[in-house]
C-alpha positions as CSV (number, residue, x, y, z in Angstrom):
1,M,-5.9,-10.2,25.1
2,W,-9.2,-9.0,24.0
3,N,-11.9,-7.9,26.3
4,H,-15.0,-10.0,25.9
5,F,-18.6,-8.3,26.0
6,D,-21.6,-8.7,24.0
7,L,-24.1,-6.2,22.6
8,V,-27.7,-7.6,21.9
9,L,-29.4,-5.6,19.1
10,Y,-32.5,-7.8,18.8
11,D,-33.4,-11.3,19.4
12,D,-31.7,-13.0,16.6
13,V,-28.6,-11.1,16.1
14,E,-25.8,-10.3,18.6
15,V,-22.6,-8.2,18.0
16,F,-19.6,-9.7,19.5
17,Y,-16.7,-7.3,20.2
18,G,-13.4,-9.1,21.0
19,H,-14.3,-12.3,19.4
20,D,-13.5,-13.5,16.1
21,T,-16.8,-12.3,14.5
22,I,-17.8,-8.7,14.5
23,L,-21.1,-7.8,12.8
24,V,-20.5,-4.8,10.7
25,G,-23.5,-2.9,9.3
26,M,-23.2,-2.3,5.6
27,S,-25.6,-2.0,2.6
28,F,-28.1,0.8,2.3
29,L,-27.0,2.3,5.6
30,I,-23.4,2.7,4.8
31,D,-23.5,3.0,1.1
32,P,-24.4,6.7,1.1
33,L,-21.4,7.5,3.3
34,L,-19.1,5.3,1.1
35,L,-20.1,7.0,-2.0
36,V,-19.6,10.3,-0.4
37,V,-16.0,9.4,0.5
38,C,-15.6,7.8,-2.9
39,G,-16.5,11.1,-4.5
40,A,-14.2,13.2,-2.4
41,F,-11.3,10.7,-3.0
42,I,-12.0,10.9,-6.8
43,V,-11.5,14.7,-6.8
44,W,-8.4,14.5,-4.6
45,L,-7.0,11.6,-6.9
46,H,-7.7,13.5,-10.0
47,N,-6.4,16.8,-8.8
48,R,-3.1,15.3,-7.3
49,L,-2.3,12.5,-9.8
50,L,-4.5,11.9,-12.9
51,H,-4.9,15.6,-14.2
52,R,-1.9,15.0,-16.2
53,V,-3.0,11.7,-17.8
54,A,-6.4,12.7,-18.8
55,R,-8.8,15.6,-18.5
56,R,-11.9,13.3,-18.2
57,A,-10.5,10.7,-15.7
58,R,-12.8,12.1,-13.0
59,I,-15.9,11.3,-15.1
60,F,-14.5,7.8,-15.8
61,L,-13.8,7.1,-12.2
62,A,-17.3,8.5,-11.0
63,V,-19.1,6.2,-13.6
64,F,-16.8,3.3,-12.6
65,T,-17.7,3.8,-8.9
66,L,-21.4,4.0,-9.5
67,I,-21.3,0.9,-11.8
68,T,-19.4,-1.0,-9.1
69,F,-21.8,0.1,-6.3
70,W,-24.8,-0.8,-8.4
71,V,-23.5,-4.2,-9.5
72,V,-22.4,-5.4,-6.0
73,A,-25.3,-3.9,-4.0
74,G,-27.9,-4.8,-6.8
75,S,-26.5,-8.4,-7.1
76,M,-26.8,-8.7,-3.2
77,Y,-30.5,-7.3,-3.2
78,L,-31.4,-9.8,-5.9
79,N,-29.6,-12.6,-4.1
80,L,-27.3,-13.5,-7.1
81,S,-25.2,-16.3,-6.0
82,W,-22.0,-15.0,-7.3
83,F,-22.0,-12.4,-4.4
84,D,-23.1,-14.6,-1.5
85,W,-19.5,-14.3,-0.1
86,V,-19.7,-10.7,0.3
87,W,-22.8,-10.7,2.8
88,Q,-21.6,-13.9,4.3
89,W,-18.1,-12.6,5.1
90,I,-19.3,-9.0,6.2
91,G,-22.2,-9.8,8.4
92,Q,-24.6,-12.4,9.9
93,A,-27.7,-12.4,7.4
94,A,-29.8,-15.0,6.0
95,S,-29.4,-13.6,2.5
96,G,-28.1,-10.9,0.5
97,R,-31.6,-9.2,0.4
98,D,-31.6,-9.5,4.2
99,F,-28.2,-7.9,4.4
100,M,-29.0,-5.0,2.2
101,I,-32.3,-4.1,4.0
102,N,-31.5,-4.9,7.6
103,S,-27.7,-4.4,7.7
104,G,-27.7,-6.6,10.9
105,L,-29.4,-3.8,12.9
106,F,-32.9,-3.9,12.0
107,N,-35.8,-6.6,11.6
108,F,-37.5,-5.7,8.4
109,E,-39.2,-8.1,6.1
110,Y,-36.8,-9.4,3.6
111,V,-38.6,-12.4,1.9
112,N,-41.8,-11.0,0.6
113,T,-40.6,-7.5,-0.4
114,A,-43.0,-6.8,-3.2
115,G,-44.4,-3.4,-2.9
116,F,-43.2,-0.9,-0.4
117,I,-39.8,-2.3,0.5
118,D,-38.9,-2.9,-3.1
119,T,-40.1,0.6,-4.0
120,V,-37.9,2.1,-1.2
121,A,-35.0,-0.1,-2.3
122,L,-35.4,1.3,-5.9
123,I,-35.4,4.9,-4.6
124,L,-32.2,4.2,-2.4
125,F,-30.5,2.6,-5.6
126,L,-31.5,5.8,-7.9
127,L,-30.1,8.1,-5.2
128,Y,-26.6,6.6,-5.5
129,P,-25.5,9.2,-8.1
130,V,-26.7,11.9,-5.8
131,W,-24.5,10.7,-2.9
132,L,-21.7,10.3,-5.2
133,Y,-22.1,14.0,-6.6
134,C,-22.4,15.2,-2.8
135,G,-19.0,13.6,-2.5
136,I,-17.5,15.1,-5.6
137,F,-18.9,18.3,-4.4
138,L,-17.2,18.0,-1.0
139,G,-14.1,17.1,-2.8
140,Y,-14.2,20.3,-4.7
141,F,-14.6,22.2,-1.4
142,L,-11.9,20.4,0.4
143,F,-9.2,20.0,-2.5
144,G,-10.2,22.5,-5.0
145,R,-11.8,22.1,-8.5
146,H,-8.6,22.2,-10.4
147,E,-5.2,20.8,-9.9
148,R,-3.9,24.4,-9.0
149,Q,-6.6,25.0,-6.5
150,T,-5.9,23.8,-2.9
151,G,-9.5,24.2,-1.5
152,M,-10.0,24.4,2.2
153,V,-7.3,21.8,2.9
154,G,-4.7,24.3,1.5
155,L,-5.9,26.9,4.1
156,L,-4.9,24.6,7.1
């Protein structure tokens, strides 16, 4: 049996632990972390499995990851209807833009975003390649730059 307790984040949103619904913050808050993890995973995957198939598989995977993140996050930010299921499934938000900006944790304006909020969102979208590169760099450090290198993980 689940323990039931509530954590109120602000007036409109509650996080329920132990119930059927758990509000999970994603979007601009978690995308940088996910991109770093994806970058490190790309290096690991390339060094362990894909180096025999294609020497440029790492570049293909990085470009594919960036395009996927930009399409999904951009579609949610622009409130495109084919990605409504993503923000409705993951969190309690009024729209995809609300989900991307507030992540269920904040209470920023999400309806009239022309100006400052749209500029910050554009900057965050433009930083996605930087976060992915940081993950690739972390992957080089942990797993080595080539298939014969072991990186820091090999020292353990």
